[in-house]
C-alpha positions as CSV (number, residue, x, y, z in Angstrom):
1,M,-50.7,-113.3,137.2
2,P,-52.1,-115.1,134.2
3,V,-55.3,-113.0,134.7
4,C,-53.6,-109.7,133.8
5,L,-52.2,-110.9,130.4
6,P,-55.6,-111.4,128.8
7,I,-56.6,-107.9,130.0
8,V,-53.8,-106.5,127.8
9,D,-54.4,-109.2,125.1
10,G,-51.1,-110.9,126.0
11,D,-49.2,-107.9,124.9
12,I,-46.6,-107.2,127.6
13,S,-45.5,-104.0,125.8
14,L,-48.9,-102.6,126.5
15,M,-48.5,-103.7,130.1
16,Y,-45.3,-101.8,130.2
17,N,-46.9,-98.6,128.7
18,L,-49.8,-98.8,131.2
19,S,-47.4,-99.4,134.1
20,N,-45.2,-96.4,133.0
21,D,-48.3,-94.2,132.9
22,T,-49.4,-95.3,136.3
23,L,-46.0,-94.6,137.8
24,K,-46.0,-91.1,136.2
25,N,-49.5,-90.4,137.6
26,Y,-48.4,-91.5,141.1
27,K,-45.4,-89.2,141.0
28,E,-47.6,-86.3,139.9
29,Q,-50.1,-87.0,142.6
30,V,-47.5,-87.2,145.3
31,M,-46.0,-83.9,144.2
32,K,-49.4,-82.2,144.5
33,I,-49.9,-83.3,148.2
34,A,-49.0,-80.3,150.3
35,L,-48.8,-82.1,153.7
36,K,-47.6,-85.6,153.0
37,S,-49.4,-87.6,155.7
38,E,-49.3,-91.3,155.7
39,D,-52.9,-91.6,154.7
40,K,-52.6,-89.2,151.7
41,L,-49.4,-90.9,150.5
42,F,-51.0,-94.4,150.8
43,N,-54.1,-93.3,148.9
44,A,-51.9,-91.9,146.1
45,A,-49.7,-95.0,146.1
46,T,-52.4,-97.8,146.3
47,E,-52.5,-98.3,142.5
48,C,-48.7,-98.4,142.3
49,I,-48.4,-100.9,145.2
50,N,-50.9,-103.2,143.5
51,L,-49.1,-102.7,140.2
52,R,-45.8,-103.6,141.8
53,V,-47.2,-107.0,142.8
54,I,-48.5,-107.6,139.3
55,L,-45.1,-106.7,137.8
56,M,-43.3,-108.9,140.2
57,H,-45.4,-111.9,139.2
58,L,-45.0,-110.9,135.5
59,T,-41.2,-110.8,135.7
60,R,-41.2,-114.2,137.6
61,H,-43.4,-115.7,134.8
62,Y,-40.8,-114.7,132.2
63,E,-37.8,-115.5,134.3
64,G,-35.0,-117.1,132.2
65,K,-36.6,-116.1,128.9
66,A,-34.9,-113.4,126.8
67,N,-37.4,-110.5,126.3
68,S,-36.5,-106.8,125.9
69,V,-39.9,-105.7,127.2
70,I,-39.5,-107.7,130.4
71,D,-36.0,-106.2,130.8
72,A,-37.7,-102.7,130.5
73,I,-40.4,-103.8,133.0
74,K,-37.7,-104.9,135.5
75,L,-36.1,-101.4,135.2
76,L,-39.6,-99.8,135.7
77,L,-40.2,-102.1,138.7
78,A,-36.9,-100.9,140.3
79,E,-37.9,-97.3,139.6
80,L,-41.3,-98.0,141.2
81,D,-39.7,-99.5,144.3
82,K,-37.3,-96.5,144.6
83,S,-40.2,-94.1,144.3
84,L,-42.3,-95.8,146.9
85,D,-39.2,-96.0,149.2
86,E,-38.5,-92.3,148.8
87,F,-41.9,-91.5,150.4
88,G,-41.6,-93.9,153.2
89,L,-43.8,-96.7,151.7
90,G,-41.1,-99.4,151.6
91,R,-42.5,-101.4,154.5
92,T,-46.1,-100.8,153.3
93,K,-45.4,-102.1,149.8
94,R,-44.0,-105.4,151.2
95,M,-47.2,-106.0,153.2
96,F,-49.1,-106.5,149.9
97,E,-46.7,-109.1,148.5
98,Y,-48.1,-112.6,148.0
């Protein structure tokens, strides 16, 4: 997790914005898939599955500390989970947790 913070210069609001954009792109990609096979859904979701792990570690890192951006990231993480679950990737996303 500490590796991703220097990438965004320690600015977690930038991390939120990038994460939000990634989620929007995922939803758009999924809607464009005519026949939603497991392979096509997984290919569209790979970035979001990896993002989910990063966001989980980020929220754990800030656990117990008051931060409005982290609160927004928690909501985004819940939305990301819901979106992955909607397309049958709930089990798959958990396989990538560490």
